[in-house]
Structures are given as C-alpha cells and as structure tokens.
C-alpha distance (Angstrom), angle and dihedral (degrees) to the residues before:
residue distance angle dihedral
M1 . . .
K2 3.79 . .
E3 3.81 122.2 .
I4 3.80 133.6 -168.6
E5 3.80 122.0 -157.2
I6 3.81 115.1 -143.0
T7 3.80 121.3 -153.5
G8 3.79 117.3 174.1
C9 3.78 147.4 70.5
I10 3.78 132.4 -87.8
E11 3.81 117.8 -147.6
I12 3.81 112.0 -141.9
Q13 3.79 137.4 176.7
P14 3.84 111.7 -77.7
E15 3.81 92.9 -122.1
L16 3.83 92.9 58.6
T17 3.80 110.2 95.0
L18 3.79 124.0 -140.2
D19 3.82 89.7 -113.7
E20 3.81 91.6 52.6
F21 3.80 91.3 47.6
E22 3.82 92.4 49.1
K23 3.80 90.9 50.2
Q24 3.81 93.5 50.0
F25 3.81 92.6 44.0
I26 3.81 93.6 50.6
E27 3.82 91.1 45.2
F28 3.82 89.4 53.9
I29 3.81 93.2 47.5
E30 3.80 92.8 47.5
S31 3.83 92.3 45.8
K32 3.82 86.4 64.7
G33 3.82 92.4 50.1
W34 3.80 90.2 -108.9
F35 3.82 130.6 128.3
F36 3.80 130.9 -138.0
G37 3.78 126.3 -150.9
G38 3.76 116.6 179.8
S39 3.75 143.7 67.9
F40 3.77 141.6 -85.9
K41 3.82 127.4 -133.0
E42 3.79 123.4 -168.0
I43 3.83 117.0 -134.8
V44 3.81 124.0 -167.5
D45 3.80 122.4 179.9
G46 3.81 91.5 -16.3
Y47 3.82 96.7 -49.3
Y48 3.78 131.2 104.9
I49 3.79 112.1 -119.0
N50 3.81 115.2 -131.2
A51 3.82 121.7 -133.3
D52 3.82 89.5 -101.9
G53 3.82 91.3 56.2
T54 3.79 96.6 -105.4
K55 3.80 123.7 129.3
G56 3.79 113.5 -95.4
K57 3.78 131.5 -171.4
S58 3.77 124.4 -35.5
V59 3.79 117.2 -93.9
F60 3.81 86.1 -126.9
E61 3.83 94.4 60.7
E62 3.78 116.0 100.4
C-alpha cells in the first residue's frame, strides 16, 4: 500500500459548511477508489472554530 500525507488548507466559498465540504471531499476520494483517514478543522479569519461554533486559538499559535 502507498500513502500520501496531506498538510495544507483548502479555501472554499463562505456559504459551504464544513459538513458539506467533508461530504463532497470524501465522495471525491471514494470515487477514485481511494480512502481517507484524518480530520478536518474549520478556520475563519485565521482562527480555528470550536465544535460549538466559538472562535478557538489562532492558527499562528504554536
């Protein structure tokens, strides 16, 4: 088996929700016969968005 690690961000339209993006991304991956193992984090204006919708830490914090 061969694996590729992905590190980066994807810029999407503001009206697309994280759930909608995840669904479309996974559908694309699976349409190729591939599998994805990992997680998604929402970022708005340079801040991670917590599960409850509140602003979390800055993406620039270590």
